[in-house]
N, C-alpha and C positions, 0 to 999 in steps of 0.2 A: 480709533485704530487706523484711520486712513493716513497715508504718507504724502497726501497732496501738499501739505505745508512744509515738507522736507525737501529742500533742493539740494542736489549734489554739489559739493564744493568743486571749485576749479582745482585742477591737479597740475603740478609742474610738468614739464615736458617729458620726463621719464616715468611719471606717475608717482614719485615719491616726494613727500613734503620735506622741506628743510629741517635740520636738526633743531630741537627746542630744548629748554632746560626745565626740569620738573621742580616741585616744591622744595626738594633738597638741594637744589642748585646743580644737580648733575645733568650732563648732556645725555638724553635718552631717545632722541628722534621723535617725541611726541610734541604736538602743538602746544604752544605756551598757554592757550586757553583752556587746557585740560586740568581738572582737579580730581584726583583720585579719592573715592570715598570709601568703599568697602569691597572686599572680594567676595564674589558669589560662590564660586567653586573652583577646585583645583584638580587638574589631571596630571598624569606624569609629564606631559610635554605641552600643556596649555593652561592658561589662566583665564578667568572671566571676571571683569571688574565693573562696578557701578561708578560712573564718572559724571562730573558736571562740566558742561561746555559753556564757558563764559561768553564766548563769541555768539552762540546761538541761544544762550540763556535757557538751557534745557538739560535734563537729565539724559544720559546716553549709556549704552553698554559697550565696553571694550574688550575685545577677544584678542589675546596675544599668544603666539605659538613660538616654541623653541626653534630658532632658525636652523640649527643643526639637524633637526627632524626633516627639513625639506632638501637636505643635501647641499653640498658645496657648489656644484656646477649645475646651473639651470634651475635650481629649486626655487630661488626668490622670483625668478621670472615665471614659473609655473604658478606660484601663489598669486602674482599680479594678474595673470590671465584668468585664473578662476574667480577672483574678485570682480574683474570687469565683466565676466560672463554673468555673474549674479546681478550685477548692477544694470545689466542690459534686459533683465526681465521686465515685462510690461508693468507700467506704473499701477495698474489696477490689480495686479496680482497680489494675493493674500500672503505676502512675504515681506519681512523687514529686510530690505536690501542694504548692503554696506554703504555708508554715507562717505567714509574716508578711510584710507588705509596707508600704511607706511612700514618702515623697517628701521631697525637699530642693529648695533653689532650682535646683539643676542636674540632679538625678537623680531617677528613679522606680526603685524597687527592690523585690525580694522574696527571701526565703531559702527553701530546701528542704533536704531531707535530703542528706548527702554521699555515701551509697552504701556506707559501711562498707568491708568487705574485697572487695566484688564488683568485677569488672573490666569495663571497658567492652569493647564489641565490637571496638574498635580494638586494645586491649591483648590481647585474646583472639587475634586474627589475628596480630599481631606476634610473639606468644609461639609461634607455629607450630601452634596448635590448629586442628582442622578439624571439620566436622559432615558427617555423611551426610544424604542427603535425608530419611530418616525422622526424624532428630534435628532437622533444620531445621524440619519441620513441627510438631513438638512444642514447639519453643522459640518459634516466631514466631506460632502461632495465638493465644496470649493477647494479643499486640499488635494482631492483626487485630480482636479483639473490643473492645479498648480504643478503637481508631479508629472502629469502628462506633458506639460509644457517643458519642464526641466529635463525630462528624459529625451524629449525631441532634440534638445540642445546638447545632449551628451552629459548632462549633469545627474549624478546620483547623490541624493541628499546625505544619506548615510548616517544621519543623527536625529531621526525622528523618535522623540520620547516625550513624556508628559511635560517635562520642564521647558521644551521648546515649542509647545503649542499654547497659544494665548487665545482666551475666550472673552470676547466683548459681549455687550447686550445683543447684538445681532450680527456678529462677524467671528470668524475664526482665522487666525494668522499663524503661520509657521515661521521659525527663525533659524538661524545658525546652521547652514549647511556645512558639511565637513569638508572644508577647502583642503586642497592638496591630495584628495583621494579620487578625484574625478578620472584620473588618467592611469597609465601603466605604472605599477609599483617600482619598476626599474629606474624611473625618473627620481623617485624619493626613497631611497633605500633605508634611510633612518626611520621613516614612517612605519615601513613594514617591520623592521627589526624590533621596534618599540611596541608593536601592537596598536590597537585603537586607542584613541585619546581617553574615552570614557567607557569602560567595560560595563555598560548599562544592561540590565536583563531585557531591555526593550530592542537591543540589537539582534539582527537575525542570526541564526546558528552559524551560518557560513561566514558572517562578518566577525564573529568571535574567533573563528579559525583563521588566524591572520595570514596563513600561507595561501589562502585561496583569494582569487579576484572576486569582487562584489559587483553585482549587477543591479538592474531595476527591481528584480524580485526581492531584494533585501528591503527596499523601501516599502513594497506592498506588505511584507511580513511586519515591519515595524508599525505601519500604520494601523494594521489590523490589531496589533497587540495594544496600541493606545485605545482603539475603540473597545476591545474587550475589557481593558482596565476601567474605562468610565462606566460600563454597564454592569460589571461584576464587582468592582472595587478590589480586584486581585491582579497582582503583577503576573507576567507570563510564566515564570518559574514555579508559581503556586497556583495556576489557574485550574479550577474545577469546571468541567464541562457543563454540569448541571446548573451552574451560576449564569450561564449565557442565556439570553431570551431566545425562545424558539425561532423567532423571526430571523435572528442574526446568526444562529448557531452554525448552520451548514456553510455559510459564507465565510464566517470567521475561521472555522477550522480548515477550510481549504486554503485560505490565505495564510494560515499559521503552520502549514505543513513543513516538516523539517527539510524536505527535498525542494529546492528551488524549482525544479522542473515540474513538481505536482501542484504548484500554486497556479493562480491565474496567469495567463500568458502576458498580460499587460495591465496597467493601471485602468485603461479603458474598460477592460472586461470586468475588473473589480468594481468599477464605478457603475457599470450597468446593472450589476446585482443590487447595489445599494440603491439605485433609482427604483428598482422594482419593489424593494422593502419599504422605502418611504413614499411610494406613490408620487414621487416628486419629478419635476421636469429636469432633464439633463441640462447642466449649466452650460452657458456659452463659452466657447474657447476664447481666450483673451485675443480681442482684435481680429477675430476670424468669424464673421457672421455666416459664412457658408456652412459651418458645422451645424447651424441651427435651422436650416432651411425646411427640414422635415419634422420639426417639433411644433405641434398645434399650439397657437396662442389662445389664451382664455378670452372668451366674449361674454358680455353680461347677459343673463337670462331675465326673464320678467319678474322673477322672485327676488332679484337683487344679488344672487350668488352667481358664480361663474361656471360655465361648462366648456369643455374643449371645442374649439372650432373644427369642423370637418374640412380637411384640406384636400380631399379627393374630389369635391365639387365645388367649384367657386361660386360663392355667394349664397350658400345654403347652409342651414343649420343641421344639426344631428338628427332631428326629426323630419327632415325633408322640406321644412318651411324656410323660406328666405330669411336672411338675417334681419332685414328691415322689418318684415312682417312679425318676426318673433319678438322684436323689441317695441313694436307699435300696438300689438293686440294681445290681450290676455290669453294664457294657455287653456285649452279645453280638453276634456276627456282624461284618460289615464296618462298624464305627462310625468316623466321622471324629472327630479331636480338633484343637483349635486350637493354633497356634504363633505366634511373633511374625511369621511370613511367610504365614499364612493356614491353611486347613484341610488337614491331611495324612490321607490314607486310613490306617485302621488296619492295622498289620502292615508299614508301609513301613520299609525298612532302609537303612542307609548303603551307597551303591554301592561303597565301598572296603573296609570291614571287615565289612559286613553286620550291624552292631549295630542294634538297634531304635532308631528315632527318639525322642529325649527331647523331648516337647512344648514344655517351658519353655525349651529350649536353643537356641542359635544355631549350634552345631557339634557334631559327633560327639564325646562324651567319651572315646571309645577311640582313634580315629585323628586327632581334630582336623580332620576335613574339614568345611568350612562346609556348612551346610544350604542356603545361598543361593549361586547361581552366575550369572555374567552370560550374557545372550543373546549368542551369537556373531554375530548379525546387527546388533542395535542397542545391545548393552551393557547393557541394562536387567537389573536383578537379578530372578532368579526362583528359587523353591524348586526343588530338584533333581527333585522328583517331578512338577513341572508338565509337561504335554505341549506347551502352546503358550506363546509369550511374551505377557505381559500387555500389552506395548506395541505390538509389531509383528505378533503373531499367527504368528511363524514356528515351524515345527516343530522343537522343540528337540533331539529325539533324532536327527533327520536332519541337523541342523546340526552336532552333535557328531560324528557318523559321518563327514561330510564333511570336517570339520577334522582328525579323526584321521588319515584317508587322506592329506590334504595335508601334514600334519606328517611322516608317514613318508616321503613322496616327497622332502620338503625335506631330511630327515636323510640320505637316500641321495644326494641331489644334492650336499650339502656334502662328503660323503666322497669323491665323485668329484672335485669341484673341488680337494680337497686333493692328490689323485694327479696332477692335471693343472696344478698350480701356480696355480690360480684362487682364491687366498686373498682377493684384493680383492673378488671376488664372493661368497665364502663368508661373510665377516664380517657384511654386512647381513642376510643370511638368519638367521644365529645370533642377531644382536641382536633381530630380529623375533620369533623363537620364544622368546627369553628374556623377552619381555614379555607372553607369553600368560598371562592371569590366571585361566583356567577351572581349577578344581580337579581336573578329570578329566585334565588335561594336565600335571600337575606333573612327572612323570618327564621328559617332553620339554623342559620349561623348564629343569629342573636340568641335563639333558644339555647344553643350549645354553649355560648359564652355565659349565659345566665346560670346554666346548669353546673358548669365546671367548679365554681367555688362551693356550691351547695354539696356536690358529690365529694369534693375534697374534704369538707368539714365532716360529712357523714363517715368518710373513711378514717379520719383522725379519731372520731368518737369510738368507732368500732375497734380500732387498734388499742386505744386506751382501755376499753372494756376487756378485750382479750388479754392484755397485759396484766390487768388487775386479777382476772380470774386465774391466769397462769401463776402469779405470785401467791395467791390464796392457796392454790392446789399444791404448790411447792412446799409452802409453810406447813400445810396440813400433812403432806407426805413425810416431811422431816420429822413431824410430831408422831409418826407411825399410826395415824388414824386412817387406815386404807379404806375402809367403808366410806367414810366422809369425802375422801379424795374422788372416788368414783361417783358420788352424788353430785359433787360440784361440777365435774366435767360433763356429766349427763344433762345438766341444765343449760349448757352452751349450745346454741343453734349448731346443727351438724356442719354447715359450711364454714363456720369459724373455728372449728376444732382443728388446730394446726398440729404439726409433728410432735412438738413438745407435750401438748396436752394428751394427745393419743398415746404417746410413750408412757406417761405418768399413769394413764388409765389402765394400760395393760400391765404395768409393773405392780400397781396397787392390787390388781386381780391376782397376779402371780403370788404376791406376798400373802394375800388372804388364804389362798389355796395352800401355801406351805405352812402357814401357821396352823391351820386345821389339821394338816398332816402330822406336824410336830406334836401337837397336843395328843393325838392318838398314840404316836410312838412313845411319848413320855409315859403315858398311862400304862402301855404295855411293858415298858422297861421297868417301872416301879413294881408291876405284878410279878415280873419273872426275876427281879433283883439283878438285872443286867446294868450295873452302875456305870461301867465305862460308856456303854451306848447311851444311858441316860444322861450322862454329863455332856456328851457331845451334842445330843438333842437339846438340852437346856441351854447350852452356849449359843446355838444357832438360833433358838427361840428368843433368847435375850438380844440378839442382834437385830431381830425384827420387832421385838416389843420390849425395849429397854427399861420402859417405865412400869413393867408389871412387877409388883412387889412380891407376889407369891412365887414367880419364876426366880427372882433374885435370891429369895430365902431358900428355895429348893437347890439352887446352884451351890449356895454355901454349905448346906448339909451334905450334898454329894461329894463336894471337894473334901469335906472332913472325913467322909467314909472311905475315900479313895486316895487320900493324900497322907503321906507319912513325913513328919518333920524331924530331922535328926538333931542331936545335941548341939551341933554347930550351926543349926538353922537351915541346913540344907533340906529342900523339899523334894520328895520322890513321889511319883504318880504310879498307881497300881495299873498295869497293862494286862488285859485279859488274854487268855490263849486264843488261838484262831488260826485261820488259813488266809493266805494272800498271794497275789501274783508278784513275783520279784522280778525286777528288770524293766526294760522299756518296751512298750507296744510299738509296732512298726509305724503307726500313724504319728508318733512323736517326731516333730520336725527337727529336734535337737539330738536324736538318738546316736549312740556311739557304739562301735563294734563290741566293746567289753560289756555292754548292757544287753546283749543278745545271747540267746533267745529268752523272751519272758517265759517264766516257768513258775509252777505252783509250788508253794512252800508252806509247811505247817509249823507253827510254834505251839510246842506241846504243853508248856507250863506258863502260869502267869509269872509276871515278874515286876519289880519295881525299878523305875528309871528316873534320872534327874529331871525335874521340871525345867531346869535351866542348865547350860553348860556350867562347869565348875568355875567359880568366880576367883579372882585374885585374892579376896579376903578369905574364902574358904581354903584355898590351897596354902596360903600363909599361916593360917591357924593350925594346919595339920602338919606342913613340912618346915615351917619356920624360915622360909625363904620365898622370894617371889621371882621367877625367872622372866617375867613378862618384859617386853620392850618398853612399854610405858606403864609406870607403876602408880600413877596419881589418881586412878579410878578403881577403888576396891570392888565395885559392882560389875566392872567389865570382866569378860571371861579371861581366865588365865591363858597365856600364849607363850610361844617359845619354850614349850616343854617337850621333851623326848618321849618316845613310846615308853621307855623304861622308867622315866620320871612319873608318867601316868600310872603305871603298874604299881610303883612304890607308894604313891598316894593312896591307891585303893587298899593296899595292905595296912598302911599306917591308920587309915580311917576305920577299917575293921577292928584293929587292935584297940583303938580309942573307944569304940562302942561295945566291945566285949564279943566281937565275932572272930572265929578263927581266920587268919589270912587265906585268901583264896589262891594266892600264888606263892611259890617258893623261889627265891632269888638266891643265886650263888655266883662266885667269881665276879663280884661287883666292881667296876671301875667308874669313878665319879670325876666330874669336872671341878674346878676350883670353887664354883658357886655351890657345890653340893649336889647338883643335878647327876643322876645316874646316866652314864654314857653308854655302858655295855654291861650285860649280865646274862647269866644262864637262868632262863625262866621256865618253870614248869608249873603245872596246875595241881595244887593240893586238894581243891574241892571244897565243899561246905557252902555256908550261907553268907560268906563275907562279900565285900564290895569287889567289883571286877569291871572290866571294860565290856561294853555290849559286843555281841557278835554282829558281823555285817547284816545278817538276816534280822536280827532283833532291832537293829538301828533302822533299817528301812521300813520294817513293820510299824515300829513306833512313829516314824515320820509320816507314813501314809495315813495312819489312823482311820483305816477303812476305805480310803480313796483309791481309785484306779486310774487317776489322771497324773500328768507329769508332776503336778504340784498338789499338795493336800487340799488346796482350795479349788482346784480345777485346771484349766489349760490356757487360761488367758495370761500372757506374759506381762501385760501392763499392770497386773494386780500383784506382781512380786514385791514391789515396795512396801506393800501393807504388811508383809509377813517377814521380810528379811532385810538385813543390812548387806548390800552388795555395792559393786562398783558404781552404779548409778547414784546411789544416795548416801554412801557411807563416808565420803570425803577422806578416803585413804586412812581410816583409823577404826579400831573397835569402839563399840558403844555398850553402855550398861544393858545387862540382860533384861528381858521381859518387857521392852518398850514396843515391840511389834506384836501383831495378832498372834494368838497360839492356834494350834491345829484343833481338831475336834476332840482330842484327848487331853487338851489343856497343856500341851508341851510347847515351849518357846524356843525360838532361835535355831530350829533344826535346818531351816533353809538358808541361813546366813549368819553373819557376824564372824564366827571362826569355823574352819573345818574341824572334825572331831576324829580322834583316834579310835579304831575299832581293834578287837583282839586278832582278827584273822590275818594270816599271810595273804599276799595279793598275787592273783594269777589273772593275766589279761583274758584268758579263755576259760576261766573256771566254769562259767555258766554252760559252756558247750560240752563239757564232759562230766559235769557233776551229776551224781545219781541220788544225792542226799535230798530228801523231801521233807524230813522232820529235823528240825533244829540244826541245820547245817553249821559246821564249825570252820569251814574254809579249807584251803590246801593244808597238807601235812607239813610242808616246808616251803621256804622262800627267802628272798633277801630283803623284801620290803613288806610293810604292814599297810592295811587298808585305812584310808581316811575318807570320811563321808561329809556331805553337806556343802554349802557354798560358803563364801568368806567375803570380807570387805573388799578384797583385791580383784574378785573375779566377776564375770558377767552373769547374766540371768540364766544362761544355759547350765551353769554349774550349780545353780540352787535347786535344781530338779530332784525330786525323791529318788530316782534310780541312779543318779550321777555317781560314778566310782572313780577313785583316784588313789594313789599310793605314795609313800614316802619312806625314806630310810629311818628305821627305828632309833638309830644312834644320833640322828641330827634333829634339830629343832627349827621352828619357823614361826615368824610373827602372825601367821594366818592359821595356825593349828593349835587347837585346844582339845578338850575332851569332856564327856559327861559319864557318870557311873551308873551301874545297875546292880541289883542284888536280888536274890530269890525273894519271892513273896512269902509272908508267914503262913504257916499251915492253918487251915481252918478260917483264915481271914476272908474279907469280902472278895 
């Protein structure tokens, strides 16, 4: 890395070499001996090339700059002045000085040594190499001295970055100062306007702000950034403070302050802090021995190592004995000797194997225990014989004792956690112990490293076991064997019972309790012949015990007793008389004003109601036309029927089955399709088919429930009972595909809305006094429609939801179902 073999070429009188011709035959001002090889990097206003100089028979680096950047008047002269200033640096300075320089019409250029086999700092870090704080101090102190010399001569380097620092086996060299920036930017306006040549993250903040002048503080920032890069492997714009060694952290953070005034006042001050870190001798100023007059020179001790000579008393050693005596006679008594870590008291032995300390060594030659150990408070390295930390002054022996006790307790805790299946808690503790770097705790660290794979395997086995139990319990729950589910979960150790297992255990218990309650209700309903209640209990029982053949047979018998099938195949369910609360409770989050107040209503007589809405096939068989929008699904509910069309269907069905029509129709006006659009309707009475009253419809829909839906109050369950906006895909669906309510009625909550007989009054509930079989308002312009539909959201599927429509109009979301009086003396 030395430049002793590089002699500066002779320059013409004005400093510029004569023009030469390059390999392309063009005149470019470069010497004829130059051969361009490859370009290293390119900046907006400069280029760097690898060249071979045939005259010197060696590789060089050529830097060339856009001449316009340096200005028209005086710029080239300023460039030459800067180059000569760099060439005038001492020969022993760790800097590749310019060997030759010149100019062309477009370029100003110079060449320097290529660095040989030395690696740049960037290559060093990319290769995975690192430096300890002690090595950092040794490596970078020569660069500090170089910058001190440059700043004395008025030179600011301005381009300190990993690519410009070369590391040899035992030397560090800086290259490529940013020429043209040493002086007032008014001299070189083009340079200022274009900004810095290379916007590297290693440039100081004020250097990136091109409107500001840059001083020596910028070099301090860039040098500190390079040091931080080599010890943390992170560039300045991504630097994490905790990646910096504790020994260097405060010094580097001060040097890297955003404000130039808050950094070290000079490179000398920065260098002094680096000397303290590395315990190194401040280097000699180039060619200035006076700077080193107060630096003690090492003298040999009787042990063969070196101790600093005492400069305060001529001819005496640090122990008060003359130098000649110290070198001629062996040391006696408690004499201290020097080591790379400081002075060690005589007779100090390795704390592991008790071998004497070897002064020149860094670790015990017998057991390989390092002589240096980290402080357990601040992680600063200290020799093991030190009493206090040199950084935080902590009591090292007390800290080690405290850590030893803590590690022992942690080991005991880990073993207890293994016994109680606390492996998830044990692993972080083991990983923390495995990272302990103190040499006194190597056994604990090795134990933790051994235990980590063991605990990990145990944890995997436990998770596999729990997963298998969970799967077995879920399969058993789906098979509705609730007692067995609880037995399976009870066999699992309590610490391993997770939320899923706990939930299955509770649900299984609830199902067992409900099954026992339903059995009692079913027996009581059979004894009292309450068949509607019996049917709802059996249906719920079969949801919990679907494989019970006796319950399935009982359901079929009950349905036969409570179900009437008409000649056209329409099924009607017997609905018992009773009382219920009509309208919405105030706790219903979807409550509407026309559903207030909730009030008690009595249904005096039993009646039959359609199990399903009237289908398209049933409507066609009676009326001989199908008004539905889509007619390719005969099992879908009929839609697009007017209120008058529904009334006419009831009368025709009554006549077909031999019942007197319930309604009288006069002044009939029909559409072209045959649908009645308007008529005078009056009630004739009798047992014929009719539309349900609004009270009968809600009573049938609730089926004994008091919640917003027949199944409860959970909106996420609506899709199990109804076709509505979220699942219907904008069309009707065949009836009976969703779950029925407790009375075995389907599609009340969705698919299509259903016509009721009553006129609609928004405030009917508020002034109605009818408590028994209410028939609705005496007059109105619209009729009631109830239930949800494929086009509407979940709030419209609620049992108390009310709406209205013009009876003369039809809609694809409106159908109907029929009712008639129950036979006398029937069940």
